[in-house]
N, CA, C and O atoms as a GROMACS GRO file, in nm:
protein
  332
    1MET      N    1   0.234  -6.079  -2.402
    1MET     CA    2   0.246  -6.107  -2.543
    1MET      C    3   0.359  -6.022  -2.599
    1MET      O    4   0.365  -5.902  -2.575
    2ALA      N    5   0.446  -6.083  -2.672
    2ALA     CA    6   0.559  -6.012  -2.732
    2ALA      C    7   0.513  -5.930  -2.852
    2ALA      O    8   0.421  -5.969  -2.924
    3ALA      N    9   0.578  -5.817  -2.869
    3ALA     CA   10   0.545  -5.732  -2.984
    3ALA      C   11   0.587  -5.801  -3.112
    3ALA      O   12   0.692  -5.864  -3.118
    4GLY      N   13   0.505  -5.789  -3.214
    4GLY     CA   14   0.536  -5.850  -3.343
    4GLY      C   15   0.626  -5.762  -3.426
    4GLY      O   16   0.639  -5.642  -3.402
    5VAL      N   17   0.686  -5.822  -3.522
    5VAL     CA   18   0.772  -5.750  -3.615
    5VAL      C   19   0.704  -5.752  -3.751
    5VAL      O   20   0.664  -5.857  -3.800
    6PHE      N   21   0.690  -5.636  -3.810
    6PHE     CA   22   0.627  -5.627  -3.941
    6PHE      C   23   0.715  -5.690  -4.047
    6PHE      O   24   0.838  -5.681  -4.042
    7CYS      N   25   0.653  -5.754  -4.143
    7CYS     CA   26   0.727  -5.809  -4.257
    7CYS      C   27   0.777  -5.693  -4.342
    7CYS      O   28   0.714  -5.587  -4.349
    8SER      N   29   0.888  -5.714  -4.405
    8SER     CA   30   0.948  -5.610  -4.488
    8SER      C   31   0.972  -5.665  -4.628
    8SER      O   32   1.009  -5.781  -4.645
    9ASN      N   33   0.951  -5.581  -4.726
    9ASN     CA   34   0.984  -5.619  -4.863
    9ASN      C   35   1.115  -5.552  -4.905
    9ASN      O   36   1.138  -5.525  -5.024
   10TYR      N   37   1.200  -5.525  -4.807
   10TYR     CA   38   1.329  -5.460  -4.834
   10TYR      C   39   1.406  -5.530  -4.944
   10TYR      O   40   1.451  -5.466  -5.039
   11ARG      N   41   1.421  -5.661  -4.933
   11ARG     CA   42   1.504  -5.734  -5.028
   11ARG      C   43   1.453  -5.718  -5.170
   11ARG      O   44   1.532  -5.695  -5.262
   12ALA      N   45   1.324  -5.729  -5.190
   12ALA     CA   46   1.267  -5.713  -5.324
   12ALA      C   47   1.288  -5.571  -5.375
   12ALA      O   48   1.323  -5.552  -5.492
   13LEU      N   49   1.266  -5.471  -5.289
   13LEU     CA   50   1.284  -5.333  -5.332
   13LEU      C   51   1.430  -5.300  -5.359
   13LEU      O   52   1.460  -5.223  -5.451
   14ARG      N   53   1.521  -5.356  -5.282
   14ARG     CA   54   1.664  -5.329  -5.301
   14ARG      C   55   1.713  -5.389  -5.432
   14ARG      O   56   1.795  -5.329  -5.501
   15ASP      N   57   1.664  -5.506  -5.467
   15ASP     CA   58   1.716  -5.579  -5.582
   15ASP      C   59   1.642  -5.549  -5.712
   15ASP      O   60   1.687  -5.592  -5.818
   16THR      N   61   1.532  -5.475  -5.707
   16THR     CA   62   1.455  -5.443  -5.827
   16THR      C   63   1.429  -5.293  -5.831
   16THR      O   64   1.472  -5.219  -5.742
   17ASP      N   65   1.360  -5.249  -5.934
   17ASP     CA   66   1.320  -5.108  -5.946
   17ASP      C   67   1.440  -5.015  -5.931
   17ASP      O   68   1.437  -4.920  -5.852
   18ASN      N   69   1.546  -5.044  -6.006
   18ASN     CA   70   1.670  -4.967  -5.995
   18ASN      C   71   1.676  -4.845  -6.086
   18ASN      O   72   1.780  -4.779  -6.094
   19ARG      N   73   1.569  -4.816  -6.155
   19ARG     CA   74   1.563  -4.696  -6.239
   19ARG      C   75   1.458  -4.602  -6.182
   19ARG      O   76   1.343  -4.642  -6.160
   20TYR      N   77   1.498  -4.479  -6.158
   20TYR     CA   78   1.407  -4.375  -6.109
   20TYR      C   79   1.384  -4.277  -6.223
   20TYR      O   80   1.477  -4.212  -6.269
   21TRP      N   81   1.260  -4.266  -6.268
   21TRP     CA   82   1.226  -4.176  -6.379
   21TRP      C   83   1.200  -4.036  -6.326
   21TRP      O   84   1.109  -4.015  -6.245
   22ILE      N   85   1.279  -3.941  -6.373
   22ILE     CA   86   1.260  -3.800  -6.337
   22ILE      C   87   1.148  -3.743  -6.422
   22ILE      O   88   1.060  -3.674  -6.373
   23ASN      N   89   1.154  -3.772  -6.550
   23ASN     CA   90   1.051  -3.735  -6.646
   23ASN      C   91   1.060  -3.834  -6.762
   23ASN      O   92   1.125  -3.937  -6.748
   24GLY      N   93   0.997  -3.806  -6.873
   24GLY     CA   94   0.992  -3.900  -6.984
   24GLY      C   95   1.124  -3.926  -7.054
   24GLY      O   96   1.136  -4.023  -7.129
   25TYR      N   97   1.225  -3.843  -7.030
   25TYR     CA   98   1.353  -3.861  -7.099
   25TYR      C   99   1.474  -3.852  -7.007
   25TYR      O  100   1.587  -3.858  -7.055
   26GLN      N  101   1.454  -3.839  -6.878
   26GLN     CA  102   1.564  -3.837  -6.781
   26GLN      C  103   1.536  -3.937  -6.670
   26GLN      O  104   1.423  -3.952  -6.625
   27TRP      N  105   1.642  -4.006  -6.628
   27TRP     CA  106   1.628  -4.103  -6.522
   27TRP      C  107   1.759  -4.119  -6.448
   27TRP      O  108   1.864  -4.074  -6.494
   28ILE      N  109   1.751  -4.185  -6.335
   28ILE     CA  110   1.868  -4.220  -6.256
   28ILE      C  111   1.871  -4.372  -6.247
   28ILE      O  112   1.771  -4.434  -6.209
   29ASP      N  113   1.982  -4.432  -6.280
   29ASP     CA  114   2.002  -4.574  -6.258
   29ASP      C  115   2.081  -4.590  -6.129
   29ASP      O  116   2.198  -4.550  -6.122
   30TRP      N  117   2.018  -4.646  -6.028
   30TRP     CA  118   2.081  -4.661  -5.897
   30TRP      C  119   2.181  -4.775  -5.900
   30TRP      O  120   2.153  -4.882  -5.954
   31ALA      N  121   2.297  -4.753  -5.842
   31ALA     CA  122   2.400  -4.856  -5.827
   31ALA      C  123   2.376  -4.929  -5.694
   31ALA      O  124   2.310  -4.875  -5.605
   32PRO      N  125   2.428  -5.051  -5.681
   32PRO     CA  126   2.406  -5.127  -5.557
   32PRO      C  127   2.458  -5.057  -5.431
   32PRO      O  128   2.410  -5.085  -5.321
   33ASN      N  129   2.555  -4.967  -5.446
   33ASN     CA  130   2.612  -4.900  -5.328
   33ASN      C  131   2.545  -4.766  -5.298
   33ASN      O  132   2.594  -4.691  -5.214
   34GLN      N  133   2.435  -4.734  -5.365
   34GLN     CA  134   2.365  -4.607  -5.343
   34GLN      C  135   2.233  -4.629  -5.271
   34GLN      O  136   2.160  -4.724  -5.299
   35ILE      N  137   2.203  -4.539  -5.177
   35ILE     CA  138   2.069  -4.534  -5.121
   35ILE      C  139   1.979  -4.486  -5.235
   35ILE      O  140   2.015  -4.393  -5.307
   36LYS      N  141   1.865  -4.549  -5.252
   36LYS     CA  142   1.780  -4.512  -5.365
   36LYS      C  143   1.640  -4.477  -5.320
   36LYS      O  144   1.599  -4.508  -5.208
   37ILE      N  145   1.567  -4.414  -5.410
   37ILE     CA  146   1.426  -4.384  -5.389
   37ILE      C  147   1.347  -4.477  -5.478
   37ILE      O  148   1.376  -4.492  -5.597
   38ASN      N  149   1.246  -4.540  -5.420
   38ASN     CA  150   1.162  -4.632  -5.495
   38ASN      C  151   1.082  -4.556  -5.599
   38ASN      O  152   1.011  -4.461  -5.565
   39ASN      N  153   1.092  -4.597  -5.725
   39ASN     CA  154   1.020  -4.529  -5.833
   39ASN      C  155   0.869  -4.552  -5.824
   39ASN      O  156   0.791  -4.465  -5.860
   40GLY      N  157   0.829  -4.669  -5.777
   40GLY     CA  158   0.687  -4.701  -5.771
   40GLY      C  159   0.611  -4.616  -5.670
   40GLY      O  160   0.501  -4.568  -5.701
   41THR      N  161   0.666  -4.598  -5.551
   41THR     CA  162   0.597  -4.520  -5.448
   41THR      C  163   0.647  -4.377  -5.439
   41THR      O  164   0.572  -4.286  -5.405
   42ARG      N  165   0.775  -4.358  -5.470
   42ARG     CA  166   0.842  -4.227  -5.467
   42ARG      C  167   0.846  -4.163  -5.329
   42ARG      O  168   0.876  -4.045  -5.316
   43ASN      N  169   0.815  -4.240  -5.226
   43ASN     CA  170   0.820  -4.185  -5.090
   43ASN      C  171   0.908  -4.268  -4.997
   43ASN      O  172   0.907  -4.249  -4.876
   44THR      N  173   0.985  -4.362  -5.054
   44THR     CA  174   1.060  -4.456  -4.973
   44THR      C  175   1.209  -4.452  -5.008
   44THR      O  176   1.247  -4.477  -5.122
   45LEU      N  177   1.291  -4.421  -4.909
   45LEU     CA  178   1.436  -4.434  -4.924
   45LEU      C  179   1.474  -4.577  -4.888
   45LEU      O  180   1.430  -4.630  -4.786
   46ILE      N  181   1.554  -4.640  -4.973
   46ILE     CA  182   1.592  -4.780  -4.953
   46ILE      C  183   1.743  -4.785  -4.941
   46ILE      O  184   1.816  -4.749  -5.034
   47GLY      N  185   1.790  -4.830  -4.827
   47GLY     CA  186   1.932  -4.836  -4.800
   47GLY      C  187   2.002  -4.950  -4.871
   47GLY      O  188   1.939  -5.031  -4.940
   48THR      N  189   2.132  -4.956  -4.852
   48THR     CA  190   2.213  -5.062  -4.910
   48THR      C  191   2.229  -5.174  -4.807
   48THR      O  192   2.169  -5.169  -4.699
   49ASP      N  193   2.308  -5.273  -4.840
   49ASP     CA  194   2.336  -5.380  -4.745
   49ASP      C  195   2.450  -5.342  -4.651
   49ASP      O  196   2.486  -5.420  -4.563
   50GLY      N  197   2.508  -5.223  -4.670
   50GLY     CA  198   2.618  -5.177  -4.585
   50GLY      C  199   2.573  -5.072  -4.487
   50GLY      O  200   2.454  -5.061  -4.456
   51ASN      N  201   2.668  -4.993  -4.438
   51ASN     CA  202   2.640  -4.885  -4.343
   51ASN      C  203   2.591  -4.763  -4.420
   51ASN      O  204   2.657  -4.717  -4.513
   52ASP      N  205   2.476  -4.711  -4.382
   52ASP     CA  206   2.416  -4.598  -4.452
   52ASP      C  207   2.380  -4.486  -4.355
   52ASP      O  208   2.357  -4.510  -4.236
   53VAL      N  209   2.375  -4.364  -4.408
   53VAL     CA  210   2.321  -4.250  -4.336
   53VAL      C  211   2.207  -4.196  -4.421
   53VAL      O  212   2.230  -4.149  -4.533
   54PHE      N  213   2.086  -4.202  -4.368
   54PHE     CA  214   1.969  -4.151  -4.439
   54PHE      C  215   1.954  -4.003  -4.405
   54PHE      O  216   1.926  -3.969  -4.290
   55ASP      N  217   1.973  -3.917  -4.502
   55ASP     CA  218   1.963  -3.772  -4.481
   55ASP      C  219   1.866  -3.717  -4.585
   55ASP      O  220   1.906  -3.685  -4.696
   56ALA      N  221   1.740  -3.705  -4.548
   56ALA     CA  222   1.638  -3.660  -4.642
   56ALA      C  223   1.663  -3.517  -4.689
   56ALA      O  224   1.617  -3.481  -4.797
   57SER      N  225   1.734  -3.435  -4.612
   57SER     CA  226   1.760  -3.297  -4.653
   57SER      C  227   1.845  -3.293  -4.780
   57SER      O  228   1.838  -3.197  -4.856
   58TYR      N  229   1.925  -3.396  -4.803
   58TYR     CA  230   2.003  -3.404  -4.927
   58TYR      C  231   1.911  -3.400  -5.048
   58TYR      O  232   1.939  -3.332  -5.147
   59TYR      N  233   1.801  -3.473  -5.041
   59TYR     CA  234   1.709  -3.481  -5.154
   59TYR      C  235   1.626  -3.355  -5.170
   59TYR      O  236   1.573  -3.329  -5.278
   60ARG      N  237   1.615  -3.275  -5.065
   60ARG     CA  238   1.542  -3.149  -5.075
   60ARG      C  239   1.607  -3.056  -5.178
   60ARG      O  240   1.538  -2.977  -5.242
   61ASN      N  241   1.739  -3.065  -5.194
   61ASN     CA  242   1.809  -2.983  -5.292
   61ASN      C  243   1.772  -3.019  -5.435
   61ASN      O  244   1.800  -2.944  -5.529
   62TYR      N  245   1.710  -3.134  -5.452
   62TYR     CA  246   1.669  -3.181  -5.584
   62TYR      C  247   1.518  -3.201  -5.588
   62TYR      O  248   1.469  -3.300  -5.642
   63SER      N  249   1.445  -3.108  -5.531
   63SER     CA  250   1.300  -3.125  -5.517
   63SER      C  251   1.228  -3.137  -5.650
   63SER      O  252   1.120  -3.196  -5.656
   64ALA      N  253   1.283  -3.083  -5.757
   64ALA     CA  254   1.221  -3.100  -5.888
   64ALA      C  255   1.228  -3.245  -5.933
   64ALA      O  256   1.139  -3.294  -6.003
   65TRP      N  257   1.333  -3.314  -5.893
   65TRP     CA  258   1.350  -3.455  -5.929
   65TRP      C  259   1.272  -3.546  -5.836
   65TRP      O  260   1.218  -3.648  -5.878
   66PHE      N  261   1.267  -3.509  -5.708
   66PHE     CA  262   1.204  -3.592  -5.605
   66PHE      C  263   1.094  -3.512  -5.536
   66PHE      O  264   1.113  -3.466  -5.423
   67PRO      N  265   0.980  -3.493  -5.603
   67PRO     CA  266   0.879  -3.400  -5.552
   67PRO      C  267   0.795  -3.452  -5.435
   67PRO      O  268   0.730  -3.373  -5.368
   68THR      N  269   0.794  -3.582  -5.410
   68THR     CA  270   0.709  -3.633  -5.304
   68THR      C  271   0.781  -3.631  -5.170
   68THR      O  272   0.904  -3.626  -5.164
   69VAL      N  273   0.705  -3.634  -5.064
   69VAL     CA  274   0.762  -3.634  -4.930
   69VAL      C  275   0.814  -3.773  -4.898
   69VAL      O  276   0.744  -3.872  -4.917
   70LEU      N  277   0.938  -3.780  -4.850
   70LEU     CA  278   0.996  -3.909  -4.811
   70LEU      C  279   0.945  -3.945  -4.673
   70LEU      O  280   0.979  -3.880  -4.574
   71THR      N  281   0.865  -4.050  -4.665
   71THR     CA  282   0.804  -4.088  -4.538
   71THR      C  283   0.849  -4.225  -4.488
   71THR      O  284   0.827  -4.258  -4.372
   72ASN      N  285   0.910  -4.304  -4.574
   72ASN     CA  286   0.951  -4.439  -4.536
   72ASN      C  287   1.101  -4.456  -4.557
   72ASN      O  288   1.157  -4.412  -4.658
   73PHE      N  289   1.165  -4.519  -4.460
   73PHE     CA  290   1.308  -4.546  -4.467
   73PHE      C  291   1.328  -4.695  -4.443
   73PHE      O  292   1.293  -4.746  -4.336
   74MET      N  293   1.384  -4.764  -4.540
   74MET     CA  294   1.406  -4.908  -4.528
   74MET      C  295   1.556  -4.933  -4.525
   74MET      O  296   1.627  -4.905  -4.621
   75ALA      N  297   1.604  -4.987  -4.415
   75ALA     CA  298   1.746  -5.012  -4.398
   75ALA      C  299   1.775  -5.161  -4.414
   75ALA      O  300   1.695  -5.246  -4.375
   76GLY      N  301   1.890  -5.189  -4.471
   76GLY     CA  302   1.934  -5.328  -4.485
   76GLY      C  303   2.030  -5.362  -4.374
   76GLY      O  304   2.028  -5.302  -4.266
   77GLY      N  305   2.116  -5.460  -4.401
   77GLY     CA  306   2.217  -5.496  -4.303
   77GLY      C  307   2.316  -5.381  -4.286
   77GLY      O  308   2.326  -5.295  -4.374
   78GLY      N  309   2.385  -5.379  -4.179
   78GLY     CA  310   2.482  -5.271  -4.156
   78GLY      C  311   2.439  -5.182  -4.042
   78GLY      O  312   2.336  -5.204  -3.978
   79ASP      N  313   2.519  -5.081  -4.018
   79ASP     CA  314   2.495  -4.985  -3.911
   79ASP      C  315   2.438  -4.859  -3.974
   79ASP      O  316   2.514  -4.777  -4.026
   80ASP      N  317   2.306  -4.843  -3.971
   80ASP     CA  318   2.239  -4.734  -4.040
   80ASP      C  319   2.196  -4.626  -3.943
   80ASP      O  320   2.165  -4.652  -3.827
   81MET      N  321   2.194  -4.501  -3.994
   81MET     CA  322   2.151  -4.385  -3.915
   81MET      C  323   2.055  -4.301  -3.997
   81MET      O  324   2.068  -4.292  -4.119
   82VAL      N  325   1.958  -4.239  -3.930
   82VAL     CA  326   1.869  -4.142  -3.992
   82VAL      C  327   1.900  -4.008  -3.928
   82VAL      O  328   1.897  -3.994  -3.806
   83VAL      N  329   1.931  -3.907  -4.013
   83VAL     CA  330   1.964  -3.774  -3.960
   83VAL      C  331   1.868  -3.671  -4.017
   83VAL      O  332   1.879  -3.553  -3.984
   0.00000   0.00000   0.00000
């Protein structure tokens, strides 16, 4: 039996939820060319449709803004790397 492939909601997450709320009066509006963090779950890095490098240590420098542990990495088309 061949291994199955899990369904992904990458496309929906990439195209929606483009505002990340830091607090009640500060936010980040993600551009299409930026790897973003999902505001709803706050634990998922979502890549672009191009070549991306996922480096969670970058976000550690902003731990006040991104307090949750990044546990999910969703890559789109392109040549992506996790470091």
